[in-house]
C-alpha positions in Angstrom: 82.4 103.2 54.4 79.2 104.3 55.9 80.4 105.9 59.2 79.5 109.6 59.0 81.3 110.8 62.1 84.5 109.1 60.9 84.0 110.3 57.4 83.9 114.0 58.5 87.1 113.7 60.5 89.2 111.8 57.9 91.8 113.4 55.6 91.3 113.3 51.9 94.2 110.8 51.7 92.5 108.5 54.1 89.2 108.8 52.2 91.0 107.9 49.0 91.9 104.5 50.5 88.2 103.6 50.8 86.6 101.3 48.1 83.2 103.0 48.4 81.5 105.6 50.5 77.7 105.5 50.9 75.0 107.0 52.9 73.4 110.4 53.2 76.5 112.5 52.5 76.7 116.2 51.4 78.4 116.7 48.1 80.9 119.0 49.7 82.5 116.1 51.5 83.0 113.9 48.4 83.5 116.4 45.6 87.3 116.2 45.6 87.5 112.4 45.7 88.1 111.9 42.0 88.4 108.1 41.9 84.8 107.6 43.1 81.7 107.8 40.9 79.2 110.1 42.5 75.5 109.1 42.1 72.3 109.7 43.9 68.7 108.7 43.7 66.0 111.4 44.1 62.4 110.9 45.2 59.5 113.2 44.6 60.3 115.9 47.2 56.8 115.9 48.8 56.7 112.2 49.1 60.3 112.2 50.5 59.4 114.9 53.1 56.3 113.0 54.2 58.5 109.9 54.6 61.0 111.9 56.6 58.3 113.3 58.9 56.8 109.8 59.4 60.3 108.4 60.1 60.9 111.1 62.8 57.5 110.6 64.3 57.8 106.8 64.6 61.5 106.5 65.6 62.2 104.3 68.6 65.5 106.0 69.2 66.0 109.5 70.3 67.4 112.1 67.8 67.1 115.8 68.3 64.9 116.4 65.2 62.4 113.8 66.3 62.3 115.1 69.8 61.6 118.6 68.6 58.7 117.4 66.4 57.2 115.4 69.2 57.8 117.9 72.0 56.2 120.7 70.1 53.5 118.4 68.6 54.4 119.6 65.0 52.0 118.8 62.3 53.4 117.9 58.9 52.8 121.5 57.7 54.5 122.8 60.8 57.5 120.7 59.9 57.6 121.9 56.3 57.2 125.6 57.3 59.6 125.5 60.2 62.2 128.1 60.9 63.9 125.7 63.4 67.4 125.3 62.0 67.7 121.7 63.0 64.5 120.8 61.2 64.8 123.1 58.2 67.8 121.2 57.0 65.5 118.1 56.5 62.8 119.8 54.5 64.7 120.6 51.2 67.2 117.8 51.7 68.4 117.6 48.1 69.2 121.3 48.2 71.0 120.9 51.5 72.9 117.7 50.5 74.0 119.1 47.1 74.5 122.7 48.2 76.2 122.4 51.6 79.3 124.5 51.9 80.0 123.7 55.6 78.7 127.2 56.5 77.0 127.4 59.9 74.3 129.5 58.3 71.7 127.9 56.1 70.4 130.2 53.3 68.2 128.2 51.0 68.8 130.5 48.0 72.6 130.2 48.3 72.4 126.5 48.9 70.2 126.1 45.8 72.6 128.0 43.6 75.4 125.7 44.7 73.2 122.6 44.3 72.3 123.5 40.7 76.0 123.8 39.9 76.9 120.6 41.8 74.1 118.5 40.3 75.9 118.8 37.0 78.9 117.1 38.5 77.1 114.0 39.5 78.0 110.9 37.5 74.5 109.5 37.7 71.1 110.5 39.1 68.4 108.0 39.5 64.7 108.5 40.2 63.0 106.6 43.0 59.7 106.4 41.3 61.4 104.6 38.4 63.8 102.6 40.5 63.9 99.6 38.2 64.6 101.7 35.2 67.1 103.8 37.1 69.0 100.8 38.3 69.0 99.4 34.8 70.4 102.7 33.4 73.0 102.8 36.2 74.2 99.3 35.5 74.4 99.9 31.8 76.3 103.2 32.2 78.9 101.7 34.5 78.8 98.2 33.0 77.7 96.7 36.4 76.5 93.2 36.9 74.3 91.6 39.6 70.8 92.0 40.9 69.2 94.4 43.3 66.5 92.4 45.1 64.5 95.0 47.0 64.5 98.7 47.7 63.2 99.6 51.2 59.9 101.4 51.6 58.1 102.3 54.8 55.1 100.0 55.3 51.8 101.8 55.2 51.1 100.7 58.7 54.0 102.9 59.9 52.7 106.1 58.3 51.4 108.5 60.8 50.9 111.3 58.4 48.1 111.5 55.9 47.8 114.9 54.3 44.9 116.5 52.4 45.1 117.8 48.8 45.1 121.4 50.2 48.1 120.5 52.5 49.9 118.9 49.6 49.5 122.1 47.6 50.8 124.3 50.5 53.7 121.9 51.2 54.9 121.9 47.6 55.4 125.7 47.7 57.9 125.2 50.5 59.6 122.4 48.6 60.2 124.4 45.4 64.1 124.3 45.8 64.0 120.5 45.9 61.5 120.4 43.1 63.8 122.4 40.9 66.6 119.9 41.5 64.3 116.9 41.1 63.0 118.1 37.8 66.5 118.7 36.6 67.4 115.2 37.6 64.3 113.8 35.8 65.3 115.6 32.7 68.9 114.2 32.9 67.9 110.5 32.8 
């Protein structure tokens, strides 16, 4: 299943009938589904955030976050520093996805506390920068067979954001919550 609107409206009993659930899903929505293995792949938070910004800025379809960025002509650092609640949820996405409690208020410290607790409940965490090694470990851990042919990456020609060393340093300060989780994950594999 990879239908997020449907996923959020289904009962736990209905969800338990699914063979697999995949996509960008908050831990809160799947934590009680015991028959599923919960795993994720994490990417260096700065590189992931740059990729998210590029994605929003080059989207052909209209989504609210992309419209906000384009309408207000947000730079990459504007995006990372934003107080806009719609955009802020995309900046420290690992903290959001692992720490979401369905609260209408996003408090990064509270989310991070929950995310640190929840990361310990993951069955497997892979690292994007070592995708081949992570896939190999995942397959070994769960005795999986088969090949993974490619993992998608944004072609360089689609990248609208090139940031300086100074901007990288500034952005990393805003991404500390995700770096905490990323470094925990790197230590776990």
